[in-house]
Phi, psi and omega in degrees: 000117180251126190245132169282127176305148176310128178085002179235163179056237182250017177273153175282175177085199186224139175262111187253349178184170171286146164055039181287164175301321179298319178302315180293318179299318178298319180297320178298321179293319178297315180299318179297319180296316180300314184297335182274352183285147182297338179273003181248141178287348185104348176254137186232136171254158181226137184216146175188165177243142178063242178305314180296327176289322180291316181283344169298316176296316184294320178291324176301324179292342175278351174056052173297133185298335180281347185283115185253337180185160176223156165240121182244121187244131176051053186236181179228149173259355184221104187291338178268311188288326190220065173216190189285356190265309185223153176219116183060028182082003177265142178285124176272142173296342177295337176302317177288317184296306181294322177299324178290318177299316181294322174302318180292310178305318186293341180265000180295144180280153168295160182273121180303329181287345179255323183254351176084201186294342182282005184301322184292319177296316177301316182295313180298319178294323178295316179296320180297332180262018182303143183245137175273081190301317181303325179289321178303313185284328180290336178290348180242073183273355173253162179278078184262191183297334178302314182279332180294328174297125180087356176266103185292345176296342177297330180202086180299332183294344178292337180269114183245350180275159177297144184229128171248111184256127189227142178195192182217153182292333178275000175271169179262004189242013185288340181298332184294333187292308175300324179294319179296318180297323180283327188268325182287155174243353176284165175305137188205152175218154178228144179218123178230116177259191179277006197282163171274202186282068187216157168295146187297338177284345172254016194299124173224131356298152179282174013275136170288159181228172178281074182298319183296322176294321178295320178296320179297321176302318180294312183292322177300321181292311190267339179255336182247350180075021179268127179282101181268358181084357185297318186282350175275351180276165183304151183297318184236130176232129185223159175270112177281110186281133174278158177298136179224151172294150180293128177218153181286349181203136175238116175289321176231146178243112181302146179163196179206159177279133174229165185214154173234134183293327179218160177219131002298147183267129176292351180278345181276123181244139180278131174250122184267131178238116184274144178277121174255186185303321180215020185205169171265133186236156179276354182220156178301150180237178178291156182284128177227135178269123180242115182260142178204151174221113183280147169301151181297339182278358179298127183119356182293347177260013188284340188077193182278148175299321180229126179273145176239016178084019182257154179300142175089004184277328188288156177299142177276182173307127187277002187298325178295312177291325178299322180293343178258014186231166170276122186237151179223119182253144172278170168290157176305135182293137179276334180215166181299142177225127178248137177240149177213114181133201184253111171298148180229126175263127173251115190232136168268121188224165169213158180220159181260009178227157180286341180232128180201158169222162176230147171251130182241123184239141170253120183242157176251113183257118180282169181302332179275357177103348179299139186241114180258126178287128180266314179196168181204167176210155177240150172213121167288116188293343173285347178260019187300329181256335186195137172279344179274325184229074179295155180227135178297152175283146170268111184309131179089343181281142180272141177226145173259118187236160174241131176240114179270124178273163179298143175302148182200155167239122188205140179249120176268124181282162172300145179089345177274161178247148167275141175230128171257122181239133182233129179228161180261008174210159178205070184265138008261019177298310187237146176291141185288161172296161184301327181226155175299138190233138167257126180245142175249134173246136183250118176288169181093323178245000184252138181204166178237125177260125179252134178276094186273132181251126177282153178301150180225119181298336181294342181298324183288345182261006182296143177298129178289149175282151174291159177291156182295140173234151181220152171289166178299145181300137180262353186230158172239127178278111181276326179210115176287161178226118179296143175267122182249134174233113187235127174251126181235156175236118176272106186285343178282326180254353184058040179255149171257133182234122179244122184236131174241127182212157173248137181062219180259006181087003176236167184296326182293333182257005183274179179289139179230126186228145173248127171274108195294320187297332181240011176050048182247128175266134179234121175248141184210138170224153176214144174227128173242133179224130180234130179222148180201147175278162185297322189243335191252112180294341179288353177274356184296133177217143175223143176213151179225127178239130180226145176222129181227135179232139174242137180212133170216109183060235181276350182275120181221131174226156182216140179232133178230136175229148177216117180238149182218147176225133171216179183201160168242186178298325186264330192225159163259144175241117179246134180225150179204152170229140175231124177230146180226143183229144169240123183051042178066011174257133182299125179254331186201143175210136178209145176236152176231144169223118182231128174251120186239128180297135174289133182242079180055046180217000000 
């Protein structure tokens, strides 16, 4: 049973935000209805990816008695720490991007063939209640009660049904899986492949697996009482990624499946690497003050915050960003080293401004010098003690901070070097600090802990996954649209401009698809543009333009959205326009302008 959220698709009502109390209440009612049907045994499972995966967890925390198990894919247990809005207390540009996408989705009309003649009234009422989502989320830059609602990490014990948590290393949501395994007490399993934000049977980078067969094993066990052997297998199974040269896209990611019987695993041992003046050392060194200020354009080789399996998403060769960062290299490794988990940097730092953030990257440097990003983390230094109660920095004062990098499984070959790179900007992943900042790192008290995994003979005996299977295609692609990613340098303004677009940016050049079962044509284009000057963070600008058209015979509707974000030292400025057309005649138009005070961000 697939349900349109209240106020979306062909459902009545209004969608006013993600993960609302009403959304959860509606889910409980749907689950109760399903359980009462003559074709249902009375036990219900829930599954979803991204939003659907997150609200599967959230609904599980409400403990509906009919709820017997869930599969949560590419989801989060912490809406503030690990979602599209903030990372380490830093504002992600994805807040604007996803907010713009949701504004567009939220303005789609109901289908006249499903809801009848009242579709136009439903659509107009929906448009009148349109929400400027990026502004809503930007008003909550601290981890307040708004974000705690729907974050199951607030009380893992509330989830009592079995949970299968699945994700991929190229996705932005894989950190939740180790946390869920460690925090939940209900039966649980975790699976992390090399994939982006996709179901594993569509997994890119490959290898894709038979996710649907794996799901049936799960449902047979928990809904039918059939012992499929799934729960006798290790708790966590992950794809151990082999070292690869940096490329913008990997169709396949070399590696092998490894597993841990429990998580946290007692087999993972921390290896401490101390920061020396220009290298990573195995022992503490004398204290040295190292000052650095990265250009605002540092991060242009970062790739996308969240991958969807499209070309150009992966991080590029990091040497350009490394040259704009403070770097520490290890000696060439004498033997292979595998890590599994979250590296943590403990750094003694000082800054010359009250607001600053740092990006910390772990890279794999090959013998020829190519630098592949393995994992990274961000920290708003005003959030060093708490995401709920940030505190301004006292310029010049030293602080000991911890920066947790994203979980990863990665094998470093002999002869390669580890590189720790630290920068004061990471554009366009994160919005810059209000002012250019010089940060000092002090060696002698600063180090990087790596979660080193010893080889396990049991890995070779793991049950192989079935090959991927898919249902028959439901759509026909009438016109493909190339995805363009262009990085430009304006030498007159010294600005970097990064543009992502589909087609030519207009409806005629966009992607056109037919949903065959309902004979509906859907056309869509999107343009994202991020620009910033080399030295001045006040030059940062981001915009998202989207156009979507629906057509069936004489019925045609079109929705256009345009959102923009800029800032000064004191404020963020958010602007948006939403327009809707029926048969190319304007049906609705609205603009928003919101100025939001910066709150230590």
